[in-house]
C-alpha angles and dihedrals in degrees: 000000000000135000094268092053091046091051092050091049093050090048090052095045104040109003139255123334121252114300111280093019125107132181094230138099133036094287091058091062091071099034112110114250089235090065088058089050094251115133129189092275090056090051092049090051091051094046090051089058090045089055094049096041103038102021090238112151113213126185110236093219091052091048090052089055094050100098098172138039090250091057093047093046089051089053091049091049093051098040123111118248120240109274092018119136109250 
C-alpha cells in the first residue's frame, strides 16, 4: 500500500481531510494524522477495511501509536497477512 492508496481509503472510510490538506506528496508522509483531521477512530475504521480487503493484520495498539502516514504505512508493510504463519 502506498500513500495514494491510503489517502483514497481514508477518503472512502471517513471522508475528506481538513480543507486545504491532501494526503499526497513527500511532506504528507510526516504530517500528523490529526492535522488532516483524522483521529484514532478514523484510523481504526480504515485499518478494519485494510484487514478485510487486503488480509493485513494490524495491531490496534500499534495503529494508535502511528501518528503519521509514514508510520502507518511502515506498519502495513511489516504486518503479517491473514493466515500467515507467525
